[in-house]
N, C-alpha and C positions, 0 to 999 in steps of 0.2 A: 286249801290252797286259794280258793275263790276269796275267803275272808281276807287272806293276807294282801291280795292284790287290791281289794276294795279299801282297806285300811291305809295302804301306804300309796295311794294314788299319786300325789304330788312327785314321790321318788321313783314311781315306776315309768312315768312318761313326762315329757315336757308339758307345763301348764297351758301354753298356748295351743298345742294340739288338742289336748283335753277339752279346752273350752270350746274349739271348733267343733269337735265331735259331739259334745253335749248340745251345743246349739242346733246342730244339724238334726240330731235325733228329736229334740224339742219341736223343732219346725215341722219336720215330716210327721211327727205324732200328731200335732195340731191340725195340720191340713187334712189328714185322713180322718181324724176325728169329726171334723166339719162335714166331710163327705158321709161318714157313718151316721151322724145324728140327723142328716137329711132323709135317712130311710127308717126313722122311728115310726111305729105303729100307734099303739095304745097310749104309751107314755113316752114323753119327748126325751126321757134319759135312757130308754131301752130301745135298741135298734135290732133289725133283722141280722145285720152283719157288722161287726166292730173291727174295721180294718186296723187300726192303731195297735190292737193286741198283737197281730201278726208282724207289724213293723217292729214292736218292741222286743219281741221274742228274737227276731232275726238280728236286730241291733246288738242284743246281749250276747248272742252266739258268736257273732263275727267280731265285735269290738271289745267284748268282755263286760263284766258286771259294773266296770268303772263308769259307764255312761247312764246309770240308772237315774242320776238327777236330771237328765234330759227327759225321760219318760215322766218323771213326777211332774216336771214344769209344763210339759205338753199336756198332760192330763188335767192339771189344775186350771190352766188358762183356757182349755176346751170347755170344761164343764161350767167354768165361770161365764164364759161367753155365751153358753147356752141358757143362762138364766139361773143357774143355781147360786145359793148364797155362798158366802166364803167358807163357812164351816162344812156345809155339804160337799162343795167342790174339793175341799181339802180331804174329806173323808173318801170321796170317789177316787181322787188321785192316789190315796194310799193303796186302795185295792187294786187299781189299775197298774201300780207299779210293783206290788208284792207278787201278784200272779205271774207275770213275765219272768221276774227274777227267780221264782221257785222253778218255773218251766226250764230256763236256761242252765240253772244250776244241776238240775236232775239230768238234763240232756248231756252235760259235759261228763257227768259220772258214768254214763254208758258208751263213751268214746263215740260220740254222735259225729258223723260226717255231713257238713252242710251241703254237700252235692246231692244228698239223698240217693246215692247210687247202690245202696243196699236196702232190702225189705225190712231189715231190723231199724233202719234209720227212719223210714217212713212210718213203721208201727211205733217207734218210740215218739216221733213228733205228734202222730195222732193221739196216742194214749196219754203221754205225759203233758202234752199241750192242752188237751181238752180237760184233763183231771185238774191241771193247775188252775183253770179258769174258775173252778169252784170257789177259789178264794175271793176273786173279785166279784162274782155274782152274788155270793152270800153276804159279803160286806156291803155291797151297794143296795141289794134288796132290804137288808136290815136297816140301813141308814133311812131309806125312803119309808119303811114302816114305822120308824121311831119318829120321824119328822112329819108324817102324814102326807107323803108325797106319792102314795100309791095310785092316786087318781081314780078310786072306785074299783080298781082290780085287785085281785087277790094276791097275796104275798108270793104263792107258789107259781102263779101265772108270771108274775114279773121276774121272779128268780129264774125259772126256766127260760124265760125269753132272753134274759141277760146272759145266762150261761151259753145258750146255743148261739148267740151272736158273737160272744167273745170266742167261742171254740171254732166257728166259721172263719173269723178273722185269723186264727192260727193256721187253719187248714188251707185257706186260699191265698193269703197274702205273704205269710212266712215262707212257704216254699218258693213262691216267685223271687223274693229278695234273696234268699239263701243260694239258690241254684244259679241265678243270673251273675251274682257276685262272686262265687267261688268257682265257677267253671271256666277256664282259660279259653279264649277264643280259638286257640289252635287245636283244642280237643273236642271242639263243638261240631256237630254235624250240620248246624246252620250255615257253617262256612263252606262246607263241601256240597251242600244240597240247597243253595238258596232259592231257587226257582220252586222246587217241591215245598219248601217251607212256607213261601208266600202263598202258593195255591192251597195248601192245607189250611192255612189261617183263614184265608178269604172264603173258602167253601165252608168251613166250620161256622164263620160268623153268619153268612147267608143262610145256611140250613138251620142253625140255632135260632135265627130271628123268626123264621117262618114256624118252626116247631114249637118254640116256647111262647110265641104270642097266640098259638092256636088254642081254642077253648076245649079241644079233644085232649084226653089223657095219654098223649103220644111223646111225653118227655123222654123216654128211653131211646128214642130214635137218635139223639145227640150222641150217644155213647160210642157208636162206630167212629164218628169223626174224631173224638177225643182219643179213642184207641188207636187210630192211625197216627196221630201226633205223637202218642206215647212210645209206639213201636218203632217209629222211624227216627224220632229226635230225642228220645229219652226224656229226662226230666225237664229240659228246656221247652220241649214241644208240649209236654203234658201241663206244666204249670201255666203256659201262655194260653193254651186252648181252654183249659178248665176255668181260668179266670175270665176269658171271654164269654164262655158259655154262662157261667154263673152271674156275671154282670148283666147279661142280656135277660136272664131269668128274673133277677131282682128288679130291674127296671119295668119288665113286662107286668110284673105282679104290682108294684107299686103304682103304675098308671092304668091298671084295671084290665090288663090282658092275661092270657095264659090259663092253664088247667086249675089253678089254685084258688080261683075266685069263687067257687061253690062253697067254701068254708067260712066259718066265722073268723074275724080278724086274728084270733089267737091261733086256731087251727090252720089258718092260711099261712101263718108265720111258721108254724111247726112244720107243715108240709113243704114249704119252700126251703127251709133250712135243712131237713132231712135229705131233699133232692140235691142240694148243693153239697152236703157233706158226704153223701154216697158217691157223687160224681168225683169230688176231689180226692177221697181216699182210693176209689177205684183206679183213677188215672195216675196217682202217685205210685201205687202198688204195681200196676202194669208196667209203668216206666222203669220202676226199680228191678222188676223181674227181667225185664228186656236188657237192662244194662248189665245186670249181673250175669245173665247169659252170654252177653257179648264179651264181657270181661273174661268169662271162663272160656269161651272159645278162642279169644285172644291168646290167653295163657296156655291153653292147650296146644295152640299153634306154635307157640314159642318153645314150649317144651318139646314138642316134636322136632322142631328145627334144631334144638339143642342136643336131643337124643341122636338125631341124625348126624350132627357134627361130631359127637362123641364117638359114634360107631366109626365114622370115617376116620377120626383121629386115631382111634385104637387100632384100627385096621392099619393105617399108615405106621404106627408106632411098631406094631408086630412085624410088618415088612422090614422096617428100619432095624428092628432088633435081630431079625433073621440074617439081614445083610451085614450087621455089625459082627454077629457070631462068625459068619463066614470069613469076614475081613479079619477078626482077631485070631482066627485059626492061621490065616495066611501071614498075619503080622508076627504071630509067635514063631513061625518058621523062619521068617525073615529077620526076627530079633536074634534068633539062635545063630543065624548065619552071620549077622552083623557083630554079635558078640565074639564070634570066632575071629572075624576080621580084625576087630578091636583089639583083641588079644595078641593077634600077630603084629599089629600096628604098634601097640604098646611095647612089645618086645623089641621091634625095630627101632623105636625111639629111644629105648634104654641103650640099645647098641650104639646108636648114633651119638647119644650123650656121652657114653663111655669113650668114644673116639674124638670128642670135640676139645679143641685146644684150650677154650675158655671154660671157666667154671660153670658147671650145670647142677641144677637140683630140682627134684620132683617133689611137690607138696600135696598131700591130700587136704583139701580145704574144709572137708567135713570135720576132721580131726586137727588140723592146722599143724600136722607132724610131717617130718621128712621122710618120705618113702625111699628116695634113692638120691644119691649125689655121686658125681664123677671124681676121678683123682685130682683133677685141677681144682674143684671146689674144696676138696679135703686139703689139698696144700695151701690154699688161701687161708682156711680156718684154723688149720693146725689139728684138727679132729679126724678120727677115722669114721667110716661109714656107720659102724655099729653104734659109735658115741653119738653121732648126729641123729640117728634114728631114735636113740633113747631120750632126746630132749622132749619136753612137753610141747614145745612150739618151735617153729623154724625161726622165730625171731630171737631165740635164746643165744644165738652166736653174735647178736649185734650189741652195740654200746647202748646204754639206756636211752640217750637222746635219739640215736637211730631208730631204736626199737619203737619209741613213741611215734616217731614221724612215719615210719613205714606202716605201722598199724593204722594211723589216720588215713594214710593213702589208701590202704586196702579197703577200709569202711567206705571211702569216698567211691571206690570202684564198684563196690556192692550196691550202694545207693544208685549210682548212675546207670547200673546195668552194663558196664563195659566188660570186655574180655581181656584187655591187655593193658599194661602200665609200665612205666619206667620211672628211674629216679636214681639218687645218690644215697649212700648210707655208709657206715663205718663199721668194720667187723672187728670184734674183740677176739683175738686169737687165743688159742689154749695157753700160750705162754705170756698173756697179758698185754699184747701189743695192739695198737689200733692201726687198721689198714683201711684207707679209703676205697671204696669200690663203686663202680656203676653197675646197675642192674635193670633188667628188663624181663617182663613176665608176660606169659599168655595162658589163658584158662582153656582147657579142652575137657570133654566128657568121654569117659569110657564106661559105658553102661550106665549104672546109676552113681558111679563115682565122678566127682568133680576135681580135676587135677590142675595144679598150677605149675607150668614148666618154667623155670627162671634160668637166665644166663647171668653170671656175675663175672666182671672183669676188674682186676686189680688197677685202681685209678692212681697210684702213687706217681707215675711218670706223667700222666696227663695233668695232674694237679701241679706238678713242678713246672712243666711248660707254660701252663695257665698262668702261674704267678709270674714267670718271666715275661709273658705277654702283657699282662696287667702293669708290671713295672714299667715296660717300654711305653705303654699308653700313658701311664702317669708322668713319665719323663717327657713325652711329646706334648701333652697338655701343658706341663710346666714351661717347656720351651715356647709353646704358643702364647702363653701368658706373658713370658719374659718378653717376646717379641712385640706383643701388643704394647706393653708397658715401655718398651724402647721407642716404638712408633709415636706414642703419645709424648714422651720426653723430647724425641727428635723433632716432632711437629712444634712443640713449645719453643725449642731452642731456635729453630729456623723462623718461625713466624714472629716471634718477639722482636728481633732486630728489624725485620721488615715493616713491623708496625712503626717503629720509631723513624725509619727512613721515609716511608710514605706519609706518615703524619706530619713530619716537619716539612715534607715537600708540599703538602696540601696548605700548611700555615704560610709558607713562603709564597706560593703562587696566589694566594688570596690577597696579597699586598701589591702595591705599585712597585714594578721591577723593570729595570732596563731590558730591551729586547734580548741582548746576548745572555743575560742572567736567566731569563725566562726560558730561553732555548736550553740552557744548562739544566733547569729544574725539569723541563719536559723530558730531557734525555734520562735524568735520574728517575723520574716517574716510570718511563716506558721500560727502563732496565729492571725496576723493581718489580714491575707488573709481570714481565717476562720471568723473572726469577721465581715470582710467586706461583706462575702458571707451571714452571718446571717443577717447583716443591709440591704443588697439588697433584701433578700427574705421578710423580715418584711415590708419594704418600698413598694415593688411591690404589696404585697397582700393589703395593705392600699390603694394604688393608685387605684387598680382594684375595690376595694369595693367602693371607692369614685367616681368612674366613671371617673377618670382622666387619664387612661392609653390609649394611642392612638396607635393602631396596623395599620401598613402600609401593605396591602395585595399585594403581586406581585407573578408572576409565579416563582416557585422554583423547580430546578431539585432535586428531593428526593433522587436519587442515590448519586449524588455528596455530598449532605449535610450529608447523613449517613456515607459515607467514610471519610468526614472531621471530624465528631464527634468520629469516631473510631480512627482515627489518633491522635486526641487531647488527648484520653483517653488511648492510648496504653501503655505509660510509667507508668501510675498508676495501669494499670491492670498487667503488667509485674511484678512491685514491689509487687503486692499482690498475685502473682502466679496464676492469673485467665487468662485463654484462652479467648481472645476477637477477634471475627471474623465478617466479614461483607459478607452476602450472597447476592449480587446484580447482580451477572454476567448475562448478556443478558437481563437485565431488563431496560426498559425505562420508566420513569413515572415523570410527572410534577404535582405539587400540588400548590395550591393558599394558601399563608399564609405570616406571617411576618418572614423573614428569621432569623433575630437575635433572635427573641423570640422562634422560633421553634428550632433552634440550642440549645438554653437554656434548652428546655424541653427534647431533645434527650440526652444532657450531664447529666441531672439529673437522667434520667431513667437508662443510662448506668452505671452512678456512683453508684446508688442504686444496680444495678446487680453485679457490682464489689465487693461492700461491703457484700452483703447478698446473692449473687445468686450462690454459690458453685463453682465448678471447672471451669465452662465456661459461656460466655455470647455471644449471636449471635444477630446481627442487620440484618433485611431484609425488602424488600419492595415489595408489591404485588398491583396489580390493583384490586380493590374491585368489581367494576362493571362499567358501561359506565360513571358514573358520579363521582365516589369517588375513592380514594386510601388509603392503609393502610400502616403504618410503624410499624414494630413488634420489640420489645426487649424481647428476650428469655434468661432465665437463667436455671441452673439445681440445684438451692438451694432448701431449705425447702419450701413446698408448704404453702398456706395461707388458713385458714379456712373461712366458709362464714361469720362469725361474725367478723373476721378480715378485709376481703374484704369490708364490709360495712363501717368500721372505716377508711379505708386506706386513702381516700382522703379528710379527714377533718383536719383542721390545728391543728398542735401541737400534733398529734397522731403519735407515734413512735412505737407503737405495742411491747414495752419491748426492743427495740434496745439499749436504755440507759444503760440497765443492762449488755449488751455485751460490753460496752466500745466504741461504735460506736458514732463519732461526728454526730451533727446535731440538728435541731430544730423541725423536723416534719412538716415543711412548703413546702418542695419541691414538693411533690405531689399535695398539695391543690393549690400551685401556677401554677403548670403545667396544672391542670385541668381548672383553670381560664383563663390561657393564650390560651389552645387550643380551649375552648368554645368561646373565644373572636375572633378567626379566623373562626368561623363558623363550627367547627368540634367537635369532641368527643374523649374522652379517656377512656379506660377500661382495664380489664385484665381477663385472664382465669388462673386458678390455681387448680392444683390436689394435691396429697400427695408429689409429687417430681417435682419441677420446677414451674415457673410462667412466663407467656407471657404477657407483657403490649402491647397495641395496640393503635395507634393514627389514626383515620379516618378523612381525610381532602377532600375538593372538588377537583377533578382532573382538571387540566388545560391542554390546548394544548401546545405542545412543542414549545419553543422559540429558537431562536439563539442569545444568548447574551454571549458575550466572558467571562463576569465576574461571570455568575451564577454558584453558587455552588463551587466556588474556596475556598480551605482551606485558613483560615485565621491564620497565625502563628504570635503570638506576638513575636517581636523582643526584647529580653532581653539584648542582648550584648550592651555593652556600647562603642559608637565611641570614638577612641582616637584623632581624628581630624574632623573637619567639613569643607568641601570645600567651602560650601556657605556661611559661617559665615564670620564676618569681625571683625577686631581689633577696639578697642575704642568704643564698643557698650554702649549706655546709656540706662538704663532700669528704668522705674518708676513702682513701685509696690504699688497698692492701696488696703490695707487690714488692717482690724481692729483687728484680733487675733494676739497677740504678738508670739505665738508659730509658727504661719504660717509665720509670718514675719521674724523671726529668721531662719526658715527652708529656705525660699528662699534667704535670705543673705548668708547662707552656700553653697547653689548651685551656686550662682554668684560668690562666692569667688573661687570656684573650676574652674572657667573659666577665663583665663588671659584677661584682657582688658576690663571686664564688669564693668560699673560703675552704682551702684544701688542707687535709692532714694526710700524712703518710705513715704506713706501718709496714716494717720489712718483714715481719713474722705474722703467722696466723693467730697465734694466741694473743700477741700484742694488739692485733687488729680487733679482736673480740673484746679486749679490755678497754681500748679506746672507744669502741662503739658503745659500750655500757656506761662509760664515763660522760662522753659528749653527746651522745644520741644525735648523730648527724642526720641530715635529711635524705642523703643518698650514699650507698656504699658501692664502690667499684672493687670486685674481687677477682684476684688472679687465680686460675685453675691449679697451678703448681706452685707450692710454698715449701720452703726448707724444712719447717718443723711439723706442721700438719697439712694434709691435703686441703685444697679448696672446698671439697665436698663437706668434710668435717666442719670447717669454719662455718659454712652455711647452715648446717645442722645446729651448731652451737648458737648461732645468732637467732634462729627460728625457734629454738627452744626456750630462750630467755624472754620472758614478758617485756623487759625493758627494751629489747632490740627487735622483737618479733615483727613489728609493724613497719620497720625501715626497709624501703625498697632496696634490693640487691642486683646489681647488674655484673654479669659474669664476664671477665675478659680472658679468653682461653684459646689456645692454639688447637685444642681438640675439637674438630668439626664433625665428628661422628654424630649421626642422629640419636643413637642410643645415649651418649653422654649428655647431649642437649636435653632429651626428654627427662632424663634422670634428674638433672638439676633443676628444670622447671617444675617437676613434681615436687622437689623439696622445698620450693618456695621462692626461687629466683624469678625476678620481675622480667629480666631480659637477658639474652645470652649473645654476646658480640664475639665473633671469631677473628682471632688475629690473622694477618695484619689488620688493624682497625684504621680506617680513614677518619681524618678529622670531622668531616660532616657526619659520620656515623656515630661518632662520640657525642657531638653537640645534640643530634636528634634523640639519643638516649638520654641525655642530661635533661633535655626539655621535656621529654615524655615522662620519665619516671620521677625527675626532680620535682614536677608540679605536684606530686602527691604529698611532699614533706616539706617544701619550703615555706617561707613566710611571706617574701615580698617579690614583686615582678623581677624578673631577670632578662636582660636583653644583651645581645652580642654586640660588641662595639665595632664600629666601622673600621675594616682594616686600613692601617696607615700605609 
């Protein structure tokens, strides 16, 4: 395995990390080599301790044999720096690399623990480490002998010194690196006993200095201090103190101190190395024995705790088993009693089913077969009880479709874990007839059996009544649709003549007229506007009753809306001599409603106040509570009796106002009530002998910041004398079947210079004219005799020739849904009949500017 890792190095790890590791090993090897060469005795290439050997063995064990290039590089550069020639330095580096490689490989084979927490690890490091150094010492001494570098010493003297120095490097430096790098700080006693560790190290250093610098042979006195560190701090303490003591011993000997000076240099080296080696092996073995003992004690304690836990658990289990046995005996007795009661209950259920007027059946869900059925169920199916019990499944009496549907329902109940269900099915009777039935079932347990008790009812009569209800509903829906179509047609037929009347009046009033004729025109306009108001009220009431009115609820600034309504009615009140005021100073109130319709209600209430309310009318807004707000319209006129108040909101009730010459239909308040209630609010009044106050209650809304909320909407009645955006030579196509409306539009177009008008009485004719002439603008009626205006718009927008022509809808249908539908289909603008002349000119200027070629200006009225 080692050979495989070494050979496939670039694949086993990233190249960058490998280079960093190799460089670090080479650097540390070189630095420790310089330290070891400083301790050379007789030969400058042979030292008392060779620390790089320990660094190399530790690096190969921790990082793997892949870092051997770092060892080779470090050894080569160190020997080269020591003055060796290139070939000799290369030879030394081969030995210095092979010896640690051999040691690391052999240590891996014996499952070596880098923490040295076992005696076998210490023995393996000492034995394999020192034996492997024979390679480097033999190769190194042989190179010196061949090259004449022994320096007067004998081969064996140099060889032994080399071997002892490399071996001590393994024994002293390899354990230090291995232990410190492989022992987690959380498992180290240095973390739990830092003070004792520091004291031990200081005392060992001081005592070692005095003992090992003495000329007396008392070196053995340092052993108790090293033993203290080994016993208390295991391998971390042992490696630290033995390295400290050996360092002091070597320093003292090199500098002429200590008990080893009485010998020759060679014997001095041997004596020093033997002392250091014995100290290192003794400290490592003692630490390993201590750690093994501590580990054994820890495991013994854990085993004792586990055994105690098991005994407690087994005792508890035996007690529980004894209790369960007693309970089982009690439960068995209770089960027998429950079984007896269930049998009685089952028999009572069967008796109840037998007497039940509806069909009833009992099914065993384990076999899905019928166990019992009453007479009513047998009459529904046409089978006898024995025949039903002979079927393989209770589903056999159903039609194939009902069988599949009921089976799926049963599976769904099983998956959901439910106990009850209901549904519809069809029974195939014995004589082949299909009978619709309603069924409901509930599951119960009797002992180990799971039963489903079902009730079945003949649904023939219910189905017949349901079909009658559905037919009535369809008829009501058809009537509602017919009513809607009638309202749409009625709106069209009423508004179209009004468009002609009001349009011609606009054209006439724009010119120079005598005073009497102008008064006649004004009378026509007032009557037409009054008629339009009546038509709008009637149609609004009809739409609301038909459920066709759509209200768009948005946040509304009630204060601004009241001010707008007062401003719009100010001139009417002034002409009538009525004081109209708005008391909203300092009030901030938002309500939720349809802005257009709420303004319509306010205008109606203020108009009534001006007509019937005496000398003054006041509009105010108040926050009713946390969730609602109220708008008040108060007057100082004659009060209303209780009987009058009851009739006030009913359609066509004017309470005698017609006798006083006041215009109206009596629909205003009825329409207001329907609109307010459609917004989710309410409307009412309080009245006494003098004065009446109408109030509107709506849901309050949080204030919003919207630039256009509550802005007064002023209708622009002034006729423009010129149009900057219009163009000359504008071609217009008018698709309309009403001759009066056609003539009116012709009159409007004649009033504008350069407008060329084409008319089409039918929808398909209009489409063909548009395809042929490609007009700049198309005015399209919503109701045509051959095809609806909606279909005409679709045809125009579907044809590439006419798709880009702007289309303005002229329709009497003012519902928001209809407007939104046609705008979505591609209409550029939607004008609701009756159409005023200025509205027509505005649309012509706005939309015609997109398709015309020349400027178009309106002529000055004659």
